[in-house]
C-alpha positions in Angstrom: 0.0 0.0 0.0 2.9 2.4 0.7 4.1 2.0 -3.0 0.5 1.7 -4.3 1.2 -1.7 -5.8 -1.2 -4.6 -6.1 0.1 -7.4 -3.7 -0.2 -10.1 -6.4 2.1 -8.2 -8.7 4.7 -7.6 -6.0 4.4 -11.2 -5.1 5.4 -12.2 -8.6 8.8 -10.6 -8.2 9.5 -12.0 -4.9 8.4 -15.5 -6.0 10.9 -15.4 -9.0 13.6 -14.1 -6.6 12.8 -17.1 -4.1 13.2 -19.4 -7.0 16.4 -17.9 -8.3 18.0 -18.0 -4.8 16.9 -21.7 -4.3 18.6 -22.5 -7.6 21.8 -20.4 -7.4 22.1 -19.6 -3.7 25.3 -21.7 -3.2 27.0 -19.7 -6.2 25.8 -16.3 -5.0 26.6 -16.5 -1.4 29.5 -18.1 0.4 27.7 -18.4 3.8 24.8 -20.8 3.9 23.0 -18.6 6.6 22.7 -15.7 4.2 20.8 -18.0 1.7 18.6 -19.3 4.4 17.8 -15.8 5.8 16.9 -14.4 2.6 14.6 -17.3 1.8 12.9 -16.9 5.2 12.4 -13.2 4.8 11.0 -13.4 1.3 8.8 -16.4 2.1 7.3 -14.4 5.0 6.9 -11.4 2.7 4.7 -13.5 0.4 2.6 -14.5 3.5 2.3 -10.9 4.6 1.4 -9.6 1.1 -1.8 -11.5 1.4 -2.1 -12.7 -2.2 -3.8 -16.0 -2.3 -2.5 -16.9 -5.7 0.9 -16.1 -4.3 0.3 -18.8 -1.5 -0.5 -21.3 -4.1 2.6 -20.6 -6.3 4.9 -20.4 -3.2 3.8 -23.9 -2.2 4.3 -25.3 -5.6 7.8 -23.8 -6.0 8.8 -25.3 -2.7 7.5 -28.6 -3.7 9.4 -28.5 -6.9 12.7 -27.7 -5.3 12.2 -30.1 -2.5 11.7 -32.9 -5.1 14.6 -31.8 -7.2 17.1 -31.8 -4.4 15.7 -35.1 -2.9 16.1 -36.8 -6.3 19.7 -35.9 -6.6 20.8 -37.1 -3.1 21.6 -40.6 -1.7 19.0 -42.4 0.4 20.4 -41.5 3.8 20.7 -37.7 2.8 17.1 -37.9 1.3 15.6 -38.8 4.5 17.4 -36.0 6.5 16.7 -33.4 3.8 13.0 -34.6 3.4 12.4 -34.1 7.1 13.9 -30.7 6.9 11.8 -29.6 3.8 8.5 -31.1 5.4 9.3 -29.4 8.7 9.9 -26.0 7.0 6.8 -26.2 4.9 4.6 -27.3 7.9 6.2 -24.5 9.9 5.4 -21.9 7.2 1.8 -23.0 7.1 1.4 -22.9 10.9 3.0 -19.4 10.9 0.7 -18.2 8.1 -2.4 -19.6 9.8 -1.7 -17.7 12.9 -1.5 -14.4 11.1 -4.9 -12.9 11.4 -5.2 -11.4 8.0 -3.9 -14.4 6.4 -6.3 -16.7 8.2 -9.2 -14.4 7.5 -8.5 -14.3 3.7 -8.3 -18.0 3.4 -11.5 -18.5 5.4 -13.2 -15.9 3.3 -12.2 -17.7 0.2 -13.6 -21.0 1.3 -16.7 -19.6 2.9 -15.9 -20.2 6.6 -16.4 -16.6 7.4 -20.1 -16.5 7.1 -20.1 -12.6 7.8 -18.0 -11.9 4.7 -20.5 -10.4 2.1 -19.5 -12.7 -0.8 -20.3 -15.7 1.3 -23.7 -14.4 2.7 -26.3 -16.0 0.4 -29.2 -13.7 1.5 -27.2 -10.6 0.9 -26.3 -11.8 -2.6 -29.8 -12.6 -3.2 -31.4 -9.3 -2.1 -28.7 -6.8 -3.0 -26.8 -5.8 -6.3 -25.5 -8.6 -8.5 -22.0 -7.4 -8.2 -22.0 -9.1 -4.7 -21.4 -12.3 -6.6 -17.8 -11.1 -7.0 -15.3 -12.0 -9.7 -17.3 -14.8 -11.3 -19.9 -12.3 -12.5 -17.0 -10.2 -14.1 -16.1 -13.5 -16.0 -19.7 -14.0 -17.1 -20.0 -10.6 -18.5 -16.6 -11.1 -20.5 -17.7 -14.6 -21.7 -21.0 -13.1 -23.1 -19.0 -10.7 -25.3 -16.4 -13.5 -26.3 -19.2 -15.6 -27.6 -20.3 -13.0 -30.1 -16.8 -12.7 -31.6 -14.8 -15.8 -30.7 -12.3 -16.1 -33.4 -10.9 -12.5 -33.9 -12.2 -10.6 -30.8 -12.7 -6.9 -30.7 -9.4 -5.4 -31.5 -6.6 -3.8 -29.5 -7.7 -1.2 -26.9 -11.3 -2.4 -27.2 -11.8 -4.7 -24.2 -12.3 -1.9 -21.6 -14.8 0.0 -23.7 -17.0 -3.1 -24.5 -16.8 -4.3 -21.0 -18.1 -0.9 -19.7 -20.9 -1.1 -22.2 -21.8 -4.7 -21.0 -21.6 -3.5 -17.4 -24.1 -0.7 -18.1 -26.4 -3.0 -20.0 -26.5 -5.6 -17.4 -26.9 -3.0 -14.5 -23.5 -3.9 -12.8 -22.9 -0.4 -11.8 -20.1 -1.2 -9.2 -18.0 -2.7 -12.0 -18.6 0.2 -14.2 -17.8 2.8 -11.3 -14.6 1.0 -10.5 -13.7 0.4 -14.3 -12.9 -3.1 -13.8 -11.1 -5.2 -16.4 -11.7 -8.9 -17.0 -9.4 -9.9 -14.1 -8.2 -12.8 -16.3 -5.6 -12.7 -18.7 -6.9 -15.5 -20.9 -10.5 -13.8 -21.2 -8.8 -10.5 -21.9 -6.9 -12.0 -24.8 -10.1 -13.5 -26.2 -11.6 -10.1 -26.0 -8.8 -8.5 -27.8 -7.9 -11.1 -30.5 -10.1 -14.1 -30.0 -9.1 -17.5 -30.1 -6.3 -16.7 -32.5 -4.5 -14.5 -30.1 -5.0 -16.7 -27.1 -3.5 -19.6 -29.2 -0.4 -17.5 -29.9 -0.1 -16.7 -26.2 -0.5 -20.4 -25.3 2.4 -21.2 -27.7 4.5 -18.7 -26.0 3.6 -20.3 -22.6 4.2 -23.9 -24.2 7.7 -22.5 -25.3 8.5 -21.7 -21.5 7.4 -25.0 -20.3 9.3 -27.0 -23.2 12.5 -25.0 -22.5 12.3 -25.4 -18.8 11.8 -29.1 -19.0 14.4 -29.7 -21.7 17.0 -27.6 -19.9 15.9 -28.9 -16.5 15.7 -25.1 -15.6 13.7 -24.7 -12.3 13.8 -21.0 -12.6 12.3 -21.0 -16.0 9.7 -23.6 -14.8 8.9 -21.3 -11.9 8.4 -18.3 -14.2 6.1 -20.4 -16.3 4.0 -21.3 -13.0 4.0 -17.7 -11.9 2.7 -16.3 -15.2 0.2 -19.1 -16.1 -1.4 -19.3 -12.6 -1.5 -15.5 -11.8 -3.1 -15.1 -15.3 -6.3 -16.9 -14.0 -7.2 -14.1 -11.7 -5.1 -11.0 -13.0 -4.8 -9.3 -16.4 -1.1 -9.5 -16.8 -1.0 -7.2 -19.9 -1.2 -4.0 -18.0 1.8 -1.8 -16.9 2.4 -3.9 -13.7 2.3 -7.2 -15.3 3.7 -6.6 -18.9 7.0 -5.3 -17.5 7.5 -8.4 -15.5 6.4 -10.9 -18.3 8.2 -9.2 -21.1 11.6 -8.5 -19.4 11.8 -12.0 -17.6 10.4 -14.0 -20.6 13.4 -13.0 -22.8 16.0 -12.7 -20.1 15.3 -16.2 -18.9 15.1 -17.8 -22.4 18.4 -16.2 -23.4 20.3 -17.0 -20.2 22.1 -20.3 -20.4 22.3 -22.6 -17.4 25.7 -23.0 -15.8 25.6 -26.8 -16.7 24.9 -26.1 -20.5 
């Protein structure tokens, strides 16, 4: 909030940093405690940012690196390291659960906090349709996509046509807040239809293919960050496009030290 940045976009940078330190920490820092300290600080940062997508990606990155390290070690070392990784992940989960704002957001998401307006069925039924939350945004976008599925509405058009749809459907809160689709894949369908989405999926496929072929866990982590965050955020705005475009070309052009 101090820097007026969305927590999910800040989380993307920190998650990639965590992945890079996990992959290259031994080469970057001579002292092991420096690596561990940086990882703890950044993992806790993700927790405090409050981005639920960030929590999911952090857990996946930790599981990938745990699997990678265990696979390379002999059986005795595997047991010891496996216990360390398991303890670390469980400790992080326990710490996260005992931070009020984190616990609250998770409970809100799964409906355990009944006083949260998006989980109150009577409130949703009797008040404005916007109380249904993000799913209603996606429904509005899908209605437009069905009208022009192959080529979309053109560059710069999604906001305009979405605002018209909000006005038509009476979704005045969405119109007032000038919401976009909050989904990269839907946004691409609005701009260029299935054709543009196919091109984007090819780019994601290139990341995944190169990551697997090079056994590059940083590249795979970047793929996870981009593809999963795109489910709930529109990446092709100022905050997301800088991250995507810079690291896409940087990571693909950077050779692994074992190549």
